[in-house]
C-alpha positions as a Python dict, from the first residue, in 0.01 Angstrom:
ca = {
    (1, 'M'): (0, 0, 0),
    (2, 'R'): (278, 242, 88),
    (3, 'R'): (456, 176, -241),
    (4, 'R'): (137, 248, -436),
    (5, 'L'): (98, 577, -252),
    (6, 'S'): (454, 682, -335),
    (7, 'I'): (397, 598, -702),
    (8, 'L'): (84, 815, -704),
    (9, 'I'): (277, 1102, -549),
    (10, 'V'): (551, 1073, -812),
    (11, 'V'): (292, 1068, -1093),
    (12, 'A'): (119, 1378, -953),
    (13, 'M'): (453, 1558, -925),
    (14, 'L'): (544, 1458, -1280),
    (15, 'R'): (214, 1591, -1414),
    (16, 'A'): (262, 1926, -1240),
    (17, 'M'): (618, 1958, -1370),
    (18, 'V'): (514, 1870, -1727),
    (19, 'V'): (261, 2155, -1724),
    (20, 'A'): (523, 2390, -1578),
    (21, 'S'): (779, 2291, -1843),
    (22, 'L'): (551, 2418, -2119),
    (23, 'F'): (561, 2765, -1968),
    (24, 'V'): (935, 2747, -1898),
    (25, 'G'): (1010, 2701, -2269),
    (26, 'V'): (817, 3015, -2357),
    (27, 'N'): (986, 3210, -2078),
    (28, 'Q'): (1327, 3104, -2209),
    (29, 'V'): (1239, 3253, -2547),
    (30, 'Y'): (1162, 3580, -2369),
    (31, 'F'): (1499, 3568, -2192),
    (32, 'A'): (1674, 3507, -2525),
    (33, 'I'): (1500, 3807, -2681),
    (34, 'K'): (1601, 4026, -2387),
    (35, 'R'): (1962, 3905, -2418),
    (36, 'V'): (1969, 4004, -2783),
    (37, 'Q'): (1824, 4343, -2690),
    (38, 'R'): (2093, 4365, -2418),
    (39, 'D'): (1834, 4434, -2147),
    (40, 'V'): (2028, 4286, -1857),
    (41, 'K'): (1824, 4472, -1596),
    (42, 'G'): (1501, 4314, -1721),
    (43, 'I'): (1654, 3967, -1713),
    (44, 'V'): (1788, 4012, -1359),
    (45, 'V'): (1461, 4154, -1225),
    (46, 'L'): (1249, 3880, -1382),
    (47, 'S'): (1488, 3608, -1264),
    (48, 'G'): (1469, 3749, -911),
    (49, 'V'): (1090, 3758, -921),
    (50, 'I'): (1076, 3398, -1041),
    (51, 'F'): (1319, 3290, -768),
    (52, 'G'): (1130, 3468, -491),
    (53, 'L'): (791, 3342, -598),
    (54, 'L'): (916, 2989, -653),
    (55, 'V'): (1073, 2967, -307),
    (56, 'G'): (773, 3131, -139),
    (57, 'L'): (500, 2935, -312),
    (58, 'G'): (703, 2614, -300),
    (59, 'Y'): (733, 2651, 77),
    (60, 'L'): (364, 2735, 116),
    (61, 'F'): (236, 2457, -111),
    (62, 'M'): (479, 2203, 32),
    (63, 'G'): (319, 2256, 371),
    (64, 'L'): (-26, 2200, 221),
    (65, 'Y'): (37, 1925, -37),
    (66, 'G'): (375, 1776, 52),
    (67, 'V'): (636, 1722, -219),
    (68, 'V'): (372, 1757, -491),
    (69, 'G'): (328, 2115, -371),
    (70, 'L'): (666, 2202, -522),
    (71, 'G'): (533, 2103, -863),
    (72, 'F'): (217, 2304, -805),
    (73, 'G'): (422, 2604, -695),
    (74, 'A'): (645, 2582, -1002),
    (75, 'T'): (341, 2560, -1229),
    (76, 'V'): (179, 2864, -1070),
    (77, 'V'): (499, 3072, -1081),
    (78, 'V'): (601, 3007, -1439),
    (79, 'G'): (242, 3028, -1557),
    (80, 'E'): (196, 3365, -1392),
    (81, 'V'): (525, 3497, -1528),
    (82, 'W'): (424, 3374, -1875),
    (83, 'R'): (89, 3551, -1843),
    (84, 'E'): (248, 3880, -1733),
    (85, 'V'): (519, 3875, -1999),
    (86, 'W'): (337, 3745, -2306),
    (87, 'V'): (-34, 3821, -2265),
}
């Protein structure tokens, strides 16, 4: 029973990280564009925002959902950054 539970947790984490990886690819395109434009300040600020939100939401969601909360936090952070940057 315990092994089945750990497999379900891993699958849930994998699903959350797959969704987050879609947004990460788009955000990397944005970083590449900013590098070409030589906008270092924009890259540093956005990287700092992503770091702060990822640590904060990861900590919050990990308390609520366990390890899977890290995947949820990553999905929320990169999705929100994608929405602010591209939409």
